[in-house]
NUSELUM-512457 format. One record per residue (C-alpha): residue number from 1; residue in one letter; chain; x, y, z. Coordinates in pm, whole numbers, plus 32768, in hexadecimal, padded with zeros to 4 digits. Layout:
N
<atom><resi>NUM</resi><resn>A</resn><chain>A</chain><px>X</px><py>Y</py><pz>Z</pz></atom>
...
This chain:
105
<atom><resi>1</resi><resn>M</resn><chain>A</chain><px>7FF2</px><py>8005</py><pz>7FF6</pz></atom>
<atom><resi>2</resi><resn>S</resn><chain>A</chain><px>808B</px><py>815D</py><pz>7FA9</pz></atom>
<atom><resi>3</resi><resn>R</resn><chain>A</chain><px>8095</px><py>8277</py><pz>808E</pz></atom>
<atom><resi>4</resi><resn>V</resn><chain>A</chain><px>7F8F</px><py>832A</py><pz>7FDC</pz></atom>
<atom><resi>5</resi><resn>E</resn><chain>A</chain><px>7EA3</px><py>81FA</py><pz>7FFD</pz></atom>
<atom><resi>6</resi><resn>A</resn><chain>A</chain><px>7F02</px><py>81CC</py><pz>8168</pz></atom>
<atom><resi>7</resi><resn>I</resn><chain>A</chain><px>7EAF</px><py>8348</py><pz>81B4</pz></atom>
<atom><resi>8</resi><resn>R</resn><chain>A</chain><px>7D59</px><py>8325</py><pz>80ED</pz></atom>
<atom><resi>9</resi><resn>K</resn><chain>A</chain><px>7CFD</px><py>81F4</py><pz>81C6</pz></atom>
<atom><resi>10</resi><resn>I</resn><chain>A</chain><px>7D3A</px><py>82D9</py><pz>8309</pz></atom>
<atom><resi>11</resi><resn>V</resn><chain>A</chain><px>7C67</px><py>83EE</py><pz>8268</pz></atom>
<atom><resi>12</resi><resn>E</resn><chain>A</chain><px>7B4F</px><py>82F0</py><pz>8244</pz></atom>
<atom><resi>13</resi><resn>Q</resn><chain>A</chain><px>7B78</px><py>8283</py><pz>83AD</pz></atom>
<atom><resi>14</resi><resn>S</resn><chain>A</chain><px>7B87</px><py>83EB</py><pz>8439</pz></atom>
<atom><resi>15</resi><resn>P</resn><chain>A</chain><px>7AA9</px><py>84B1</py><pz>8343</pz></atom>
<atom><resi>16</resi><resn>N</resn><chain>A</chain><px>7A81</px><py>85E0</py><pz>8422</pz></atom>
<atom><resi>17</resi><resn>D</resn><chain>A</chain><px>7BEC</px><py>8602</py><pz>8478</pz></atom>
<atom><resi>18</resi><resn>P</resn><chain>A</chain><px>7C97</px><py>870A</py><pz>83AB</pz></atom>
<atom><resi>19</resi><resn>F</resn><chain>A</chain><px>7DF6</px><py>8689</py><pz>83E6</pz></atom>
<atom><resi>20</resi><resn>P</resn><chain>A</chain><px>7DF0</px><py>853F</py><pz>8312</pz></atom>
<atom><resi>21</resi><resn>R</resn><chain>A</chain><px>7D50</px><py>8611</py><pz>81F7</pz></atom>
<atom><resi>22</resi><resn>Y</resn><chain>A</chain><px>7E66</px><py>8714</py><pz>820F</pz></atom>
<atom><resi>23</resi><resn>G</resn><chain>A</chain><px>7F61</px><py>85EC</py><pz>8211</pz></atom>
<atom><resi>24</resi><resn>L</resn><chain>A</chain><px>7EC4</px><py>8560</py><pz>80D6</pz></atom>
<atom><resi>25</resi><resn>A</resn><chain>A</chain><px>7EDB</px><py>869E</py><pz>801F</pz></atom>
<atom><resi>26</resi><resn>M</resn><chain>A</chain><px>8045</px><py>86C6</py><pz>8092</pz></atom>
<atom><resi>27</resi><resn>E</resn><chain>A</chain><px>80A5</px><py>8575</py><pz>802E</pz></atom>
<atom><resi>28</resi><resn>L</resn><chain>A</chain><px>8005</px><py>85A5</py><pz>7ECD</pz></atom>
<atom><resi>29</resi><resn>K</resn><chain>A</chain><px>80B9</px><py>86EF</py><pz>7EAD</pz></atom>
<atom><resi>30</resi><resn>N</resn><chain>A</chain><px>8201</px><py>864D</py><pz>7F0D</pz></atom>
<atom><resi>31</resi><resn>T</resn><chain>A</chain><px>81CB</px><py>853D</py><pz>7E0A</pz></atom>
<atom><resi>32</resi><resn>G</resn><chain>A</chain><px>8195</px><py>8640</py><pz>7CFD</pz></atom>
<atom><resi>33</resi><resn>A</resn><chain>A</chain><px>8027</px><py>85F1</py><pz>7CDE</pz></atom>
<atom><resi>34</resi><resn>H</resn><chain>A</chain><px>7FDB</px><py>8763</py><pz>7CD4</pz></atom>
<atom><resi>35</resi><resn>D</resn><chain>A</chain><px>7E73</px><py>875D</py><pz>7C51</pz></atom>
<atom><resi>36</resi><resn>D</resn><chain>A</chain><px>7E0A</px><py>864F</py><pz>7D42</pz></atom>
<atom><resi>37</resi><resn>A</resn><chain>A</chain><px>7EC4</px><py>8713</py><pz>7E5F</pz></atom>
<atom><resi>38</resi><resn>H</resn><chain>A</chain><px>7E03</px><py>8848</py><pz>7DF9</pz></atom>
<atom><resi>39</resi><resn>A</resn><chain>A</chain><px>7CBB</px><py>8771</py><pz>7E01</pz></atom>
<atom><resi>40</resi><resn>A</resn><chain>A</chain><px>7D16</px><py>86F7</py><pz>7F5C</pz></atom>
<atom><resi>41</resi><resn>F</resn><chain>A</chain><px>7D5E</px><py>8844</py><pz>7FE7</pz></atom>
<atom><resi>42</resi><resn>E</resn><chain>A</chain><px>7C1B</px><py>88D4</py><pz>7F54</pz></atom>
<atom><resi>43</resi><resn>D</resn><chain>A</chain><px>7B6C</px><py>87BF</py><pz>7FF7</pz></atom>
<atom><resi>44</resi><resn>L</resn><chain>A</chain><px>7C0C</px><py>87F9</py><pz>8146</pz></atom>
<atom><resi>45</resi><resn>E</resn><chain>A</chain><px>7BC2</px><py>8971</py><pz>8131</pz></atom>
<atom><resi>46</resi><resn>R</resn><chain>A</chain><px>7A4E</px><py>8924</py><pz>80E9</pz></atom>
<atom><resi>47</resi><resn>R</resn><chain>A</chain><px>7A3C</px><py>883C</py><pz>8210</pz></atom>
<atom><resi>48</resi><resn>H</resn><chain>A</chain><px>7B1C</px><py>88F3</py><pz>8301</pz></atom>
<atom><resi>49</resi><resn>P</resn><chain>A</chain><px>7B34</px><py>8A64</py><pz>82A8</pz></atom>
<atom><resi>50</resi><resn>G</resn><chain>A</chain><px>7BDA</px><py>8AB0</py><pz>83F4</pz></atom>
<atom><resi>51</resi><resn>Y</resn><chain>A</chain><px>7CF3</px><py>89BC</py><pz>83C7</pz></atom>
<atom><resi>52</resi><resn>V</resn><chain>A</chain><px>7E10</px><py>8ACF</py><pz>83A2</pz></atom>
<atom><resi>53</resi><resn>P</resn><chain>A</chain><px>7F3F</px><py>89F0</py><pz>8344</pz></atom>
<atom><resi>54</resi><resn>Q</resn><chain>A</chain><px>7EA3</px><py>8995</py><pz>81FF</pz></atom>
<atom><resi>55</resi><resn>F</resn><chain>A</chain><px>7EA5</px><py>8AE4</py><pz>8172</pz></atom>
<atom><resi>56</resi><resn>L</resn><chain>A</chain><px>800C</px><py>8B2C</py><pz>814F</pz></atom>
<atom><resi>57</resi><resn>M</resn><chain>A</chain><px>8050</px><py>89D2</py><pz>80BB</pz></atom>
<atom><resi>58</resi><resn>H</resn><chain>A</chain><px>7F3C</px><py>89F0</py><pz>7FC4</pz></atom>
<atom><resi>59</resi><resn>A</resn><chain>A</chain><px>7FA4</px><py>8B54</py><pz>7F55</pz></atom>
<atom><resi>60</resi><resn>N</resn><chain>A</chain><px>810A</px><py>8ACC</py><pz>7F1B</pz></atom>
<atom><resi>61</resi><resn>L</resn><chain>A</chain><px>807F</px><py>89BD</py><pz>7E46</pz></atom>
<atom><resi>62</resi><resn>L</resn><chain>A</chain><px>7FA9</px><py>8AA9</py><pz>7D7E</pz></atom>
<atom><resi>63</resi><resn>A</resn><chain>A</chain><px>80D7</px><py>8B91</py><pz>7D46</pz></atom>
<atom><resi>64</resi><resn>A</resn><chain>A</chain><px>81A3</px><py>8A60</py><pz>7CD0</pz></atom>
<atom><resi>65</resi><resn>M</resn><chain>A</chain><px>8084</px><py>8A16</py><pz>7BE5</pz></atom>
<atom><resi>66</resi><resn>T</resn><chain>A</chain><px>809E</px><py>8B88</py><pz>7B5D</pz></atom>
<atom><resi>67</resi><resn>R</resn><chain>A</chain><px>7F4E</px><py>8BD8</py><pz>7BEB</pz></atom>
<atom><resi>68</resi><resn>V</resn><chain>A</chain><px>7FC6</px><py>8D10</py><pz>7C9C</pz></atom>
<atom><resi>69</resi><resn>P</resn><chain>A</chain><px>7E73</px><py>8DB4</py><pz>7CC6</pz></atom>
<atom><resi>70</resi><resn>D</resn><chain>A</chain><px>7DDE</px><py>8C8C</py><pz>7D57</pz></atom>
<atom><resi>71</resi><resn>A</resn><chain>A</chain><px>7F0E</px><py>8C78</py><pz>7E38</pz></atom>
<atom><resi>72</resi><resn>R</resn><chain>A</chain><px>7EC8</px><py>8DDE</py><pz>7EB3</pz></atom>
<atom><resi>73</resi><resn>A</resn><chain>A</chain><px>7D5B</px><py>8D98</py><pz>7EEB</pz></atom>
<atom><resi>74</resi><resn>C</resn><chain>A</chain><px>7DBA</px><py>8C65</py><pz>7FB1</pz></atom>
<atom><resi>75</resi><resn>L</resn><chain>A</chain><px>7EAA</px><py>8D25</py><pz>8094</pz></atom>
<atom><resi>76</resi><resn>E</resn><chain>A</chain><px>7DA1</px><py>8E2C</py><pz>80C7</pz></atom>
<atom><resi>77</resi><resn>R</resn><chain>A</chain><px>7CB7</px><py>8D28</py><pz>813A</pz></atom>
<atom><resi>78</resi><resn>G</resn><chain>A</chain><px>7DC4</px><py>8C94</py><pz>821C</pz></atom>
<atom><resi>79</resi><resn>I</resn><chain>A</chain><px>7E15</px><py>8DEE</py><pz>82B0</pz></atom>
<atom><resi>80</resi><resn>A</resn><chain>A</chain><px>7CB4</px><py>8E0C</py><pz>8309</pz></atom>
<atom><resi>81</resi><resn>A</resn><chain>A</chain><px>7CAF</px><py>8CB2</py><pz>83AF</pz></atom>
<atom><resi>82</resi><resn>A</resn><chain>A</chain><px>7DE9</px><py>8CF5</py><pz>846F</pz></atom>
<atom><resi>83</resi><resn>Q</resn><chain>A</chain><px>7D5D</px><py>8E45</py><pz>84EF</pz></atom>
<atom><resi>84</resi><resn>K</resn><chain>A</chain><px>7C1C</px><py>8DA3</py><pz>8561</pz></atom>
<atom><resi>85</resi><resn>T</resn><chain>A</chain><px>7CDA</px><py>8C91</py><pz>861C</pz></atom>
<atom><resi>86</resi><resn>G</resn><chain>A</chain><px>7DF2</px><py>8D7C</py><pz>869F</pz></atom>
<atom><resi>87</resi><resn>N</resn><chain>A</chain><px>7F07</px><py>8CBE</py><pz>85EB</pz></atom>
<atom><resi>88</resi><resn>Q</resn><chain>A</chain><px>8004</px><py>8DC5</py><pz>85D7</pz></atom>
<atom><resi>89</resi><resn>H</resn><chain>A</chain><px>810C</px><py>8CEB</py><pz>855E</pz></atom>
<atom><resi>90</resi><resn>A</resn><chain>A</chain><px>8053</px><py>8C73</py><pz>8439</pz></atom>
<atom><resi>91</resi><resn>L</resn><chain>A</chain><px>7FC6</px><py>8DCE</py><pz>83F7</pz></atom>
<atom><resi>92</resi><resn>G</resn><chain>A</chain><px>812F</px><py>8E50</py><pz>83D0</pz></atom>
<atom><resi>93</resi><resn>E</resn><chain>A</chain><px>8195</px><py>8D39</py><pz>82E7</pz></atom>
<atom><resi>94</resi><resn>M</resn><chain>A</chain><px>8070</px><py>8D6C</py><pz>8215</pz></atom>
<atom><resi>95</resi><resn>Q</resn><chain>A</chain><px>8097</px><py>8ED6</py><pz>820C</pz></atom>
<atom><resi>96</resi><resn>Q</resn><chain>A</chain><px>8202</px><py>8EB3</py><pz>819E</pz></atom>
<atom><resi>97</resi><resn>A</resn><chain>A</chain><px>81AA</px><py>8DB9</py><pz>8089</pz></atom>
<atom><resi>98</resi><resn>L</resn><chain>A</chain><px>809E</px><py>8EA5</py><pz>801C</pz></atom>
<atom><resi>99</resi><resn>D</resn><chain>A</chain><px>818D</px><py>8FCE</py><pz>8011</pz></atom>
<atom><resi>100</resi><resn>Q</resn><chain>A</chain><px>828A</px><py>8F08</py><pz>7F53</pz></atom>
<atom><resi>101</resi><resn>L</resn><chain>A</chain><px>8189</px><py>8E97</py><pz>7E51</pz></atom>
<atom><resi>102</resi><resn>S</resn><chain>A</chain><px>8139</px><py>900A</py><pz>7E19</pz></atom>
<atom><resi>103</resi><resn>A</resn><chain>A</chain><px>82A0</px><py>9066</py><pz>7E00</pz></atom>
<atom><resi>104</resi><resn>D</resn><chain>A</chain><px>82D2</px><py>8F4E</py><pz>7CF3</pz></atom>
<atom><resi>105</resi><resn>D</resn><chain>A</chain><px>81EC</px><py>9007</py><pz>7C0F</pz></atom>
């Protein structure tokens, strides 16, 4: 069984836990399955919009896919989620990433 299959099984066993879904999206990203990773991140955000760690990683994936406007929008949603939860560390990282995307234009 591949790592992706193993993580999918965990997602099935814990459908309301965002962490396995995040792990699945990251594993897909790391294996180069960018479209599948993007779909997994979208599903994660739809199910768990307050799960802050997803946003920076999803935005990085979108930027790597040359989908910079989508990456910006993702970071903006992440910044809002981080502000809502008081996650200053993630807020700072995402603001820096957003500033960098703007500087690269």
